[in-house]
C-alpha positions in Angstrom: 152.5 132.5 84.4 151.1 129.0 85.1 149.8 128.3 88.5 151.2 125.0 89.9 148.2 124.4 92.2 145.7 124.9 89.3 147.6 122.4 87.2 147.8 119.9 90.1 144.0 120.2 90.5 143.4 119.7 86.8 145.5 116.5 86.9 143.5 115.2 89.9 140.1 115.9 88.3 141.3 114.2 85.1 141.9 111.0 87.1 138.5 111.2 88.6 136.5 111.8 85.4 137.4 108.8 83.3 134.8 109.5 80.6 135.2 112.2 78.1 134.1 115.1 80.3 136.9 117.6 79.7 134.3 120.4 79.8 133.8 119.8 83.5 137.5 120.2 84.2 137.7 123.2 81.8 134.8 125.0 83.5 136.4 124.6 86.9 139.8 125.8 85.7 138.1 128.8 84.1 136.4 129.7 87.4 139.6 129.3 89.4 141.4 131.5 86.9 138.8 134.3 87.3 139.1 134.1 91.1 142.9 134.3 90.9 142.7 137.4 88.6 140.3 139.0 91.1 142.6 138.2 94.0 145.5 139.8 92.3 143.6 143.0 91.9 142.5 143.0 95.5 145.8 141.8 97.0 148.8 142.5 94.7 151.3 140.2 96.5 149.1 137.2 95.5 150.9 135.5 92.6 149.6 131.9 92.6 146.4 130.2 93.9 148.4 128.7 96.7 149.0 132.2 98.1 145.3 132.6 98.7 145.2 130.1 101.6 146.4 132.4 104.3 144.1 133.2 107.3 144.8 136.9 107.0 143.5 136.9 103.4 140.0 135.6 104.2 138.4 139.0 103.8 140.1 139.5 100.4 138.9 136.1 99.2 135.3 137.1 100.0 135.8 140.4 98.1 137.2 138.4 95.1 134.3 136.0 95.2 131.8 138.9 95.2 133.7 140.5 92.3 133.6 137.3 90.2 129.9 136.7 91.0 129.0 140.4 90.4 127.7 141.3 93.8 125.5 144.4 93.9 126.1 146.3 97.2 123.1 148.6 96.8 120.6 145.7 97.3 122.9 143.0 98.6 122.3 140.5 95.8 124.3 138.6 93.3 123.9 138.7 89.5 125.4 135.2 89.3 124.6 133.5 92.7 125.5 130.1 91.3 129.0 131.3 90.6 129.5 132.5 94.2 128.2 129.2 95.6 130.4 127.2 93.2 133.5 129.1 94.0 133.1 128.3 97.7 132.8 124.6 97.1 135.6 124.7 94.5 138.0 126.4 97.0 137.4 123.6 99.5 138.2 121.0 96.8 141.4 122.7 95.8 142.4 123.1 99.5 142.1 119.3 100.0 144.4 118.7 97.0 146.8 121.4 98.3 146.8 119.8 101.7 147.8 116.4 100.3 150.7 118.0 98.5 151.9 119.8 101.6 151.6 116.6 103.7 153.7 114.8 101.1 156.3 117.6 101.3 156.1 117.7 105.2 155.6 121.5 105.1 154.1 122.0 108.5 154.1 125.8 108.4 151.9 125.9 105.3 149.7 123.1 106.6 149.1 125.2 109.7 148.2 128.3 107.6 145.9 126.2 105.4 144.1 124.7 108.4 143.7 128.1 110.0 142.3 129.5 106.7 139.9 126.6 106.4 138.7 127.1 110.0 137.8 130.7 109.3 136.5 130.0 105.8 134.2 127.1 106.8 132.7 129.1 109.7 132.3 132.5 108.1 131.6 131.8 104.4 128.0 130.7 105.2 127.3 134.1 106.7 129.3 136.3 104.2 128.3 134.6 101.0 126.2 131.4 101.1 123.2 132.8 103.0 122.7 135.7 100.5 123.3 133.2 97.6 120.5 130.9 98.8 118.1 133.7 99.3 118.8 135.0 95.8 118.4 131.6 94.3 115.1 130.9 96.2 113.8 134.4 95.2 114.6 133.7 91.5 113.0 130.3 91.6 109.9 131.7 93.3 109.5 134.5 90.7 110.4 132.4 87.7 107.4 131.6 85.4 107.5 128.1 84.0 105.5 127.6 80.9 105.0 124.0 79.9 104.7 122.8 76.3 101.3 121.9 75.0 100.4 118.2 74.6 99.4 118.8 70.9 102.8 120.3 70.2 104.6 117.3 71.8 102.4 115.0 69.6 103.3 117.1 66.5 107.0 116.9 67.2 106.8 113.1 67.8 104.9 112.6 64.5 107.5 114.7 62.7 110.4 112.7 64.2 108.8 109.3 63.6 108.0 110.1 59.9 111.6 111.1 59.3 112.9 108.0 61.1 110.8 105.9 58.7 112.0 107.9 55.7 115.7 107.6 56.5 115.5 104.0 57.6 114.2 103.1 54.1 117.0 105.2 52.5 119.7 103.7 54.6 118.6 100.2 53.7 119.2 101.1 50.0 122.3 103.4 50.4 124.0 103.8 53.8 126.1 106.9 53.2 127.5 109.0 56.1 124.8 111.7 55.5 121.9 109.2 55.6 123.4 107.5 58.6 123.7 110.8 60.5 120.1 111.8 59.6 118.7 108.5 60.7 120.7 108.5 63.9 119.8 112.1 64.7 116.0 111.7 64.2 116.1 108.3 66.0 118.0 109.7 69.0 115.6 112.6 69.4 112.5 110.4 68.9 113.6 108.1 71.7 114.5 111.1 73.9 111.1 112.8 73.5 109.2 109.5 74.1 111.2 108.6 77.3 111.6 112.2 78.5 115.3 111.5 79.2 118.2 113.9 79.7 120.1 114.5 76.5 123.5 113.4 78.0 122.1 110.1 79.2 120.7 109.1 75.9 123.4 110.3 73.5 126.0 108.3 75.5 124.0 105.0 75.2 126.6 102.2 75.2 126.5 99.2 72.9 127.1 97.0 75.9 124.0 98.3 77.7 122.0 98.0 74.5 122.9 94.4 74.0 121.9 93.6 77.5 118.3 94.7 76.8 115.4 93.1 78.7 112.2 92.1 76.9 108.9 91.1 78.5 106.6 88.5 76.9 103.5 90.5 77.9 104.8 93.7 76.3 106.1 92.7 72.8 106.0 96.2 71.5 108.9 97.5 73.6 112.3 96.5 74.9 113.8 97.8 78.1 117.4 98.9 78.2 119.2 99.8 81.5 121.4 102.9 80.9 123.5 105.1 83.2 121.6 108.0 84.6 122.6 110.9 86.9 124.6 110.1 90.0 125.5 106.7 88.4 121.9 105.4 88.7 120.7 102.6 86.5 117.6 104.0 84.8 115.3 102.2 82.3 115.0 103.2 78.7 112.0 102.0 76.7 112.6 101.4 73.0 109.8 100.5 70.6 110.2 97.5 68.3 110.4 99.8 65.3 113.1 102.0 66.8 114.9 98.8 68.0 115.2 97.7 64.4 116.5 101.1 63.4 119.3 100.9 66.1 120.3 97.5 64.7 120.5 99.0 61.2 122.8 101.8 62.6 125.1 99.2 64.1 125.3 97.3 60.8 126.3 100.5 59.0 129.2 101.4 61.3 131.9 99.4 59.5 131.0 100.9 56.1 131.4 104.5 57.4 134.8 104.2 59.1 133.5 104.2 62.7 136.0 102.3 64.8 134.9 99.2 66.6 136.4 100.5 69.8 133.8 103.3 69.8 131.4 102.1 72.6 128.5 104.5 71.7 125.4 103.4 69.8 125.0 106.8 68.2 128.7 107.0 67.2 130.4 109.2 64.6 133.7 108.7 62.8 136.6 110.7 64.2 140.2 111.5 63.0 141.7 111.4 66.4 141.7 109.0 69.4 138.5 110.5 70.8 135.2 108.6 70.6 132.7 111.0 69.0 128.9 110.7 69.2 125.9 112.7 68.2 124.8 115.5 70.5 121.1 115.4 71.4 120.6 118.8 72.9 121.1 120.8 69.7 119.1 118.4 67.7 116.0 118.9 69.9 116.2 122.6 69.4 116.6 122.2 65.6 113.7 119.7 65.1 111.3 121.6 67.4 111.7 124.6 65.1 111.3 122.5 62.0 108.2 120.6 63.0 105.9 123.7 62.8 104.6 123.9 66.4 103.3 127.2 67.8 105.9 127.5 70.5 109.1 125.6 69.6 111.1 127.2 72.4 109.1 125.2 74.9 110.0 121.8 73.5 113.2 121.3 75.5 114.4 118.3 77.6 113.8 119.7 81.0 110.4 121.2 80.2 109.3 117.9 78.7 110.3 116.2 81.9 108.4 118.8 83.9 105.4 118.3 81.6 105.4 114.5 82.4 105.6 115.1 86.1 102.9 117.7 86.1 100.6 115.5 84.0 101.1 112.7 86.5 100.1 115.1 89.3 96.9 116.0 87.4 96.1 112.4 87.1 96.5 112.1 90.9 99.1 109.3 90.7 99.5 107.3 93.9 102.8 106.8 95.7 103.6 103.6 93.8 103.0 105.2 90.4 104.9 108.3 91.3 107.9 106.1 92.4 107.8 104.2 89.1 107.7 107.4 87.0 110.5 109.0 89.1 112.6 105.9 88.6 112.1 106.0 84.9 113.0 109.7 84.8 116.0 109.0 87.0 115.5 111.1 90.1 114.2 110.8 93.7 110.5 111.2 94.4 111.3 114.4 96.4 112.9 116.0 93.3 109.9 114.7 91.3 107.4 116.5 93.6 109.3 119.6 94.5 111.2 120.4 91.3 109.6 118.8 88.3 105.9 118.8 89.2 104.7 122.3 88.7 102.0 123.9 91.0 98.5 123.6 89.6 96.4 126.7 90.2 93.1 124.8 90.5 94.6 122.6 93.2 95.7 125.6 95.2 92.4 127.5 94.7 90.5 124.4 95.8 91.5 125.2 99.4 89.8 128.6 99.1 86.3 127.2 99.5 87.3 125.4 102.8 89.1 128.6 104.1 86.0 130.7 103.4 83.8 128.2 105.2 86.2 127.8 108.1 86.2 131.6 108.4 82.4 131.8 108.5 82.2 133.9 105.4 79.8 131.6 103.6 76.8 131.6 105.9 74.4 128.8 105.2 76.9 126.5 103.6 79.1 124.6 106.0 78.9 125.4 109.7 82.2 124.7 111.5 81.1 125.8 115.0 82.9 123.7 117.5 81.2 121.6 120.2 82.2 122.7 123.7 84.1 120.4 126.0 81.1 120.1 128.3 78.9 118.9 125.5 81.4 116.4 124.3 82.7 115.0 127.6 80.0 115.3 130.3 81.1 114.5 133.9 77.8 112.9 134.8 75.3 111.4 132.4 72.4 112.0 134.7 72.6 115.7 133.9 72.3 115.2 130.2 69.1 116.7 128.6 68.3 117.3 125.0 65.7 117.9 122.5 65.2 115.4 119.7 67.7 115.9 116.9 66.5 117.3 113.6 68.2 116.8 110.3 69.6 120.0 108.7 71.4 120.9 105.5 74.3 122.2 107.5 77.3 119.9 107.8 80.4 119.6 110.0 83.6 118.1 108.7 85.6 115.7 110.8 88.6 113.5 109.9 87.6 109.8 109.4 89.2 106.4 109.3 90.3 104.8 106.0 87.4 102.3 106.1 84.8 105.1 105.8 82.4 104.5 102.9 82.7 106.7 99.8 79.2 108.2 100.4 80.6 110.0 103.6 83.8 111.4 102.1 84.5 114.9 101.2 87.3 116.7 99.3 88.3 120.3 99.5 88.0 120.3 95.7 84.2 119.5 95.8 82.4 121.8 93.5 85.4 122.7 91.4 85.6 121.2 88.0 88.6 119.1 86.9 90.3 119.7 90.3 92.5 117.0 91.8 94.6 116.9 94.9 98.1 115.4 95.0 97.3 113.7 98.3 93.5 113.5 98.8 92.2 114.5 102.3 89.2 112.5 103.4 86.5 114.0 105.5 83.2 112.6 106.9 80.2 114.8 106.7 77.7 113.8 109.4 74.4 115.4 109.5 74.4 118.6 111.6 72.1 118.2 114.5 71.5 119.9 117.9 73.9 118.9 120.6 72.0 119.9 123.7 71.6 117.8 126.9 69.7 114.5 127.1 68.3 112.6 130.1 69.4 109.0 129.5 67.0 106.2 130.5 68.3 102.9 131.8 67.2 101.2 128.6 69.2 103.6 126.4 72.3 103.1 128.6 72.0 99.3 128.3 71.9 99.7 124.5 74.9 101.9 124.5 76.8 99.4 126.7 75.9 96.6 124.4 76.9 98.4 121.2 80.2 99.6 122.6 81.0 96.7 124.9 84.5 96.2 123.4 85.4 99.9 123.8 84.1 99.9 127.4 86.2 96.8 128.2 89.4 98.1 126.6 88.7 101.7 128.0 89.0 103.2 124.5 87.0 105.9 122.8 85.1 104.9 119.6 85.6 106.9 116.5 83.0 109.3 115.2 82.3 107.0 112.3 81.7 104.0 114.6 79.3 106.1 116.7 77.4 107.2 113.6 77.1 103.6 112.3 75.9 102.3 115.7 73.3 105.1 115.9 71.9 104.1 112.5 71.6 100.5 113.6 69.6 101.2 116.8 66.1 102.7 116.7 66.2 103.6 120.4 69.1 106.0 119.7 67.5 108.1 116.9 66.5 110.7 119.4 70.1 111.6 120.3 73.0 112.6 118.0 76.5 111.2 117.7 78.1 113.7 120.1 75.7 112.8 122.9 76.3 109.1 122.3 80.0 109.6 122.4 79.6 111.6 125.7 77.6 108.7 127.2 80.2 106.1 126.2 82.9 108.3 127.8 80.9 108.7 131.0 80.5 104.9 131.3 84.2 104.4 130.7 85.0 107.0 133.4 82.6 105.4 135.9 84.2 102.0 135.2 87.7 103.5 135.8 86.5 105.2 139.1 85.0 101.9 140.2 88.2 100.0 139.6 90.2 102.7 141.3 87.9 102.5 144.4 88.2 98.7 144.5 92.0 98.8 144.3 92.1 101.4 147.0 90.0 99.2 149.3 92.2 96.2 148.7 95.3 98.3 149.4 93.9 99.3 152.8 
């Protein structure tokens, strides 16, 4: 028995998806049909999908979703968590379509039941289903091992594709049969996909109108840029070499000889006996050619893994934000997706933190000493009480964050000492010489030098950076007997005295 609400939903989705995407509607209808069958087994009086939207049937709906998604009660997990999550969203979409129908019919009783059901559903489904689903999905992603293809395998596949494109281009010029046309179009489509690391669906539906609007740059005569439709209706660039561009022109010239209709808007079009516009599918071709090219692991040469390979390679090269943005725009996704989904973790990067953690924990004695200065040593209340021994240079160093204008000679990365290790966002540290930070009795001459060197900071009542103090100390011979921390304490004491002096004057004037 046909369900009226399912048919109504299918008609609504067909209006939305103007392109040939029947598979999207079919997959949704199949999922709804499974849910309806499960609901009938749980609640026998449910005959159609519209009978589900009753507030008293919410618990049965959850049971039906768990049955379709194969919920395992022994460990509270789903075998198909994506199905459970998809069913929740699908029910909300169908409920909106159903509500429009009820409003048009002015069926207030059913509208009330539907609204009450949605109130319960929207509030409880996150606790009953969605929370467990997200935990299962995160756990699966965390434990999933992603093996990226080797660069030499990608090169071998590219050479194989390019050689066959050259071969069938020459053959098509002599005899443009349907077989030769398909071979040239198939190898050419896959060659462009591998080079650009595009999704299969984006490239196989390349439109003639988009191709004719290609952009060429005088300073890059080897490539032309074509704007194509990407995911979420983004406009994404497609780079086509001059050789492949000539091959596409040859394909377009052969269309009329092979019975391909002029109305077919696709570049990689195929002849069809019905009203549908057929085109070559890229996904199956990549699987086929990766097995034929003779690489060691052909199962790794897939569209998504090639995209992840490009993102991870960019991370290894330590791309800056602008370069990451350009590559993400080319691949057709946001930089957040680029960094969190496509770019895979690099073990050397993560292990590079181990050296710092060992030093910070005091496990590597004699390397880096991270002992903190006390507050009294850093900010002395009275500079007359400061006494110290002359500072001595030592091999021990202390890491402190520096400004951007710090010279390269005083910068330090966590990855120092690890070969071929790069960081996605480098963290800069200064490594001042580790010296004694005891007390020092300041002479009037030394105080005058400090006031002269840091006059701007004293006037503005601001504390200089550690790097500025270090540079000032190097420029003054009289300050070689004290370290940076003691100079910083002296500057702060002078600023504090100036503040107290101003406060006293204001207080007298107020009286």
